[in-house]
C-alpha positions, 0 to 999 in steps of 0.5 A: 500499500503506498501511503499519501504524501504530506501534501495529500495528508494535508488536503485530507486533513483540511476536508476532515476539519471542514466536514467532520469537525464542522469548522468555518471556511476562515479556519480552514483557510487559515489551517491551510495557509499555516501548514502550507508554510510549515511544509514549505520549510520542511522540504520533505514529504514524509510524516516522519520528518517531522521531528522535535528538531524540524519543529524547533528549527521551524520555530526559530525561523518563524521567530526571526521572520519580519512582519509584512508592514515592518521589515524596515524597523526589524519587527518580527512576527508576535508570539501570538502569531507564531502560536497560530502556526503551532496550533495548526500543526498540533491539529494536523499531528492529531489527525495523522495519529488518528489515522495511525500515521507515524509522526511527532506526537502533537503533545510534544507541541508546546506554544510560546508563552505570550504576555498578558493581553492589552486590549484597546479601548476608547472612552465613553465620551470618544464612543459617542462622538464615533457613533454620532460622526455620520450624520448624512441622510443619504444612503451611505451615511445611513448604513455607516451609522446603522454598522456603528450602531449594530457593532456597539448594540450587539458586540459582534465581531466583524466577520459576523456583521458582515454575514448578516442578512437583509431580511432580519426581523426588525420587529424583534430585539433578538438576532441568532448569530453563528459565530466562532466554531459554528456556535450559535448565540443570540444577541440583541438590538437596542431601539436605536439601532433598529431605528437607524437600520429601518432609515437605512434599509428604507433608502436601499434601491438594490436587490442584494440580500446581504445587509451591509452592501456597497453603495454608489462608487464603492461598486466594481464593475462586473460585481454580482453582489456587493456585500461589504468585506471585513476590510471595507467595515474596517476602513469605515470605522477608521474614517469615522474615528478620524472625523470624531477626532480620535487621532491617538488610538487605532480604532477597529470594529474590535475596539467597538466590541470592547466598548460593548463589553466594558459598557455591560460590565461598568453597569453591572452585568455579571461576567458569565452574561457578558461571556454569553453575549460575546460568543466567548468559549473560555470565561478567561477570555472575558475576563480581560475586561474586568478592568473596568471595575477598577473605578467601583473597587476604587469607591468601595475601598474609599467607603469601608477601608480602615473606618473607625468604629 
């Protein structure tokens, strides 16, 4: 029996990840990119060539790679990014072990330690200016205002926002969202976000099924549909952050997601509920937002510490 090549095994693994594991196409494509880079570095087509030594050499090579935008400064790949390659490789090795193909044990892959995540956030005042920045009555301004309002009302990831259909039920406050790993969760629209959406949809004169689409000069000749991409939404948010005078911070759709979480926690929401609304698999991910309780704890300390009876 002729053993399949590593390239063929990689393809089988990607199909397994998509079908049996039910991972999103985005995850499958990322695994493909990370594994392709590893196999190109390995330069061998035998699973037994994946050893502690070859993985260590690959990690050294990764650690010395300059990032695409920072070659001039010599900035290398972040440890978090390097870990994405290792996670993909570990998943691939688990698949090989499941197929009884002799290779490196997946338990031999250790992730690099990363520093505690620092989140970017904007103040409530800056958020207010950002949400107010699209002030026109044309379809583009109404679309952009709706994007900002929906992001803040729901805490959606930008990919989730881009996947929203046009025919959402605005008579309801709820939306069912399929997020990371195909998991479904419920998010909620505020009255303000619903009113901006209604005004935007009333101005639309196209037949596209997507909720947020390109308008006017944003459309390219030959396009059959016009849904906004993740990058398009990022550019829109950046544009209005500049218009709102937020110049010293990098404002992205994910920063608005941070604002959604910190707003809930600072107003008394419990961590488990915020975890569910954000769609975090692990509550440790949600705990990065607990810095917002610092002011509350400071007030508690002042109120109760060292009070003489």
